[in-house]
Short mmCIF file of the C-alpha atoms (twelve columns), coordinates in Angstrom:
data_MODEL
# 
_entry.id   MODEL 
# 
loop_
_atom_site.group_PDB 
_atom_site.id 
_atom_site.type_symbol 
_atom_site.label_atom_id 
_atom_site.label_alt_id 
_atom_site.label_comp_id 
_atom_site.label_asym_id 
_atom_site.label_seq_id 
_atom_site.Cartn_x 
_atom_site.Cartn_y 
_atom_site.Cartn_z 
_atom_site.pdbx_PDB_model_num 
ATOM 1   C CA . MET A 1   -11.543 -10.073 1.917   1 
ATOM 2   C CA . LEU A 2   -14.907 -11.240 0.645   1 
ATOM 3   C CA . ASN A 3   -17.154 -10.151 -2.178  1 
ATOM 4   C CA . GLU A 4   -20.662 -8.963  -1.327  1 
ATOM 5   C CA . ASP A 5   -21.996 -12.463 -2.077  1 
ATOM 6   C CA . GLY A 6   -19.597 -13.975 0.489   1 
ATOM 7   C CA . SER A 7   -17.180 -15.464 -2.032  1 
ATOM 8   C CA . LEU A 8   -13.439 -14.972 -1.622  1 
ATOM 9   C CA . TYR A 9   -12.040 -11.816 -3.220  1 
ATOM 10  C CA . ALA A 10  -8.498  -11.613 -1.830  1 
ATOM 11  C CA . VAL A 11  -6.197  -12.780 0.938   1 
ATOM 12  C CA . LEU A 12  -3.648  -10.159 1.932   1 
ATOM 13  C CA . GLY A 13  -0.543  -10.315 4.072   1 
ATOM 14  C CA . GLY A 14  2.833   -8.710  4.393   1 
ATOM 15  C CA . SER A 15  6.226   -8.602  6.002   1 
ATOM 16  C CA . GLY A 16  8.058   -5.677  7.476   1 
ATOM 17  C CA . GLY A 17  7.417   -5.493  11.205  1 
ATOM 18  C CA . SER A 18  5.650   -2.278  12.173  1 
ATOM 19  C CA . ARG A 19  4.943   -1.478  8.499   1 
ATOM 20  C CA . ILE A 20  2.638   -4.490  7.970   1 
ATOM 21  C CA . PHE A 21  -0.618  -3.116  9.390   1 
ATOM 22  C CA . PRO A 22  -0.473  0.361   7.809   1 
ATOM 23  C CA . ALA A 23  0.615   -1.126  4.465   1 
ATOM 24  C CA . LEU A 24  -2.278  -3.590  4.442   1 
ATOM 25  C CA . ALA A 25  -4.736  -0.896  5.515   1 
ATOM 26  C CA . GLN A 26  -3.588  1.342   2.667   1 
ATOM 27  C CA . VAL A 27  -3.862  -1.505  0.115   1 
ATOM 28  C CA . ILE A 28  -7.406  -2.256  1.332   1 
ATOM 29  C CA . LEU A 29  -8.348  1.437   1.096   1 
ATOM 30  C CA . ASN A 30  -6.889  1.554   -2.421  1 
ATOM 31  C CA . LEU A 31  -9.035  -1.457  -3.382  1 
ATOM 32  C CA . GLU A 32  -12.117 0.183   -1.858  1 
ATOM 33  C CA . CYS A 33  -11.374 3.287   -3.944  1 
ATOM 34  C CA . GLY A 34  -11.592 1.187   -7.107  1 
ATOM 35  C CA . LEU A 35  -7.975  0.314   -7.890  1 
ATOM 36  C CA . ASN A 36  -7.241  -3.192  -9.148  1 
ATOM 37  C CA . ILE A 37  -5.075  -5.435  -6.959  1 
ATOM 38  C CA . SER A 38  -1.859  -4.610  -8.823  1 
ATOM 39  C CA . ALA A 39  -2.350  -0.833  -8.669  1 
ATOM 40  C CA . ALA A 40  -3.477  -1.041  -5.025  1 
ATOM 41  C CA . ILE A 41  -0.233  -2.802  -4.045  1 
ATOM 42  C CA . GLU A 42  2.074   -0.676  -6.207  1 
ATOM 43  C CA . ARG A 43  0.753   2.710   -5.051  1 
ATOM 44  C CA . PRO A 44  3.289   4.495   -2.792  1 
ATOM 45  C CA . ARG A 45  2.491   4.352   0.923   1 
ATOM 46  C CA . VAL A 46  2.974   6.496   4.017   1 
ATOM 47  C CA . HIS A 47  4.227   5.039   7.305   1 
ATOM 48  C CA . ASN A 48  4.234   6.834   10.641  1 
ATOM 49  C CA . GLN A 49  6.819   5.446   13.061  1 
ATOM 50  C CA . ILE A 50  6.573   6.437   16.710  1 
ATOM 51  C CA . VAL A 51  10.179  5.552   17.669  1 
ATOM 52  C CA . PRO A 52  11.966  7.289   16.053  1 
ATOM 53  C CA . LEU A 53  9.240   9.877   15.534  1 
ATOM 54  C CA . GLU A 54  9.235   9.916   11.758  1 
ATOM 55  C CA . THR A 55  6.772   9.732   8.874   1 
ATOM 56  C CA . THR A 56  8.178   7.912   5.858   1 
ATOM 57  C CA . VAL A 57  6.735   8.611   2.424   1 
ATOM 58  C CA . GLU A 58  7.498   6.160   -0.380  1 
ATOM 59  C CA . VAL A 59  8.649   7.921   -3.541  1 
ATOM 60  C CA . GLY A 60  8.256   6.208   -6.892  1 
ATOM 61  C CA . PRO A 61  9.550   7.022   -10.360 1 
ATOM 62  C CA . GLU A 62  6.996   9.831   -10.721 1 
ATOM 63  C CA . GLY A 63  8.719   11.732  -7.895  1 
ATOM 64  C CA . SER A 64  7.564   13.118  -4.564  1 
ATOM 65  C CA . ASN A 65  4.006   14.146  -3.799  1 
ATOM 66  C CA . VAL A 66  5.115   17.621  -2.744  1 
ATOM 67  C CA . LYS A 67  1.659   18.855  -1.679  1 
ATOM 68  C CA . MET A 68  1.053   15.852  0.589   1 
ATOM 69  C CA . MET A 69  4.529   16.148  2.123   1 
ATOM 70  C CA . ASP A 70  4.071   19.900  2.708   1 
ATOM 71  C CA . ASP A 71  0.662   19.230  4.308   1 
ATOM 72  C CA . LEU A 72  2.187   16.597  6.624   1 
ATOM 73  C CA . ARG A 73  5.055   18.947  7.583   1 
ATOM 74  C CA . HIS A 74  2.497   21.695  8.297   1 
ATOM 75  C CA . ARG A 75  0.794   19.246  10.711  1 
ATOM 76  C CA . GLY A 76  4.112   18.722  12.522  1 
ATOM 77  C CA . HIS A 77  5.337   15.469  10.936  1 
ATOM 78  C CA . ASN A 78  9.065   14.830  10.597  1 
ATOM 79  C CA . ILE A 79  9.148   13.628  6.962   1 
ATOM 80  C CA . SER A 80  11.650  11.392  5.258   1 
ATOM 81  C CA . GLU A 81  11.493  9.910   1.782   1 
ATOM 82  C CA . PHE A 82  11.933  6.217   1.047   1 
ATOM 83  C CA . ASP A 83  12.730  5.040   -2.474  1 
ATOM 84  C CA . ILE A 84  9.938   2.616   -3.351  1 
ATOM 85  C CA . ASN A 85  12.432  0.616   -5.441  1 
ATOM 86  C CA . ILE A 86  14.813  -0.122  -2.545  1 
ATOM 87  C CA . GLY A 87  12.494  -2.562  -0.802  1 
ATOM 88  C CA . ILE A 88  11.814  -5.999  -2.160  1 
ATOM 89  C CA . ALA A 89  8.115   -6.642  -2.561  1 
ATOM 90  C CA . GLU A 90  6.303   -9.552  -4.027  1 
ATOM 91  C CA . GLY A 91  2.698   -9.970  -4.928  1 
ATOM 92  C CA . GLU A 92  0.899   -13.140 -5.789  1 
ATOM 93  C CA . SER A 93  -2.745  -13.422 -6.574  1 
ATOM 94  C CA . LEU A 94  -5.213  -15.842 -8.013  1 
ATOM 95  C CA . SER A 95  -8.070  -14.230 -9.857  1 
ATOM 96  C CA . ARG A 96  -11.237 -16.151 -10.682 1 
ATOM 97  C CA . GLN A 97  -13.705 -15.004 -13.252 1 
ATOM 98  C CA . SER A 98  -16.441 -17.334 -14.486 1 
ATOM 99  C CA . SER A 99  -14.909 -20.792 -14.599 1 
ATOM 100 C CA . GLN A 100 -11.363 -19.632 -15.461 1 
ATOM 101 C CA . SER A 101 -8.496  -18.839 -13.123 1 
ATOM 102 C CA . TRP A 102 -5.410  -16.715 -13.711 1 
ATOM 103 C CA . ARG A 103 -2.309  -16.464 -11.564 1 
ATOM 104 C CA . TYR A 104 -0.130  -13.374 -11.834 1 
# 
């Protein structure tokens, strides 16, 4: 991802087979909505799997997003919950501001 001036903002990637593309798309949308990189990655995600026909909703410590899950069920989705803490995720970033760099 690039800043408006063409400088590097972020390089994103992932692992997880069919979950990679939707996860990255959701992180990018979270960034575009103003979240910082940490919050954009940590926000629970939704994954729609075609085989088996199932929509998985990540559930964090704050609990289920009942309204979203009810809306998806109303649209015909077969919903299952996935504990966000079961998966192993890792984030690494290098942030440059002025002439200083931070790695977190």
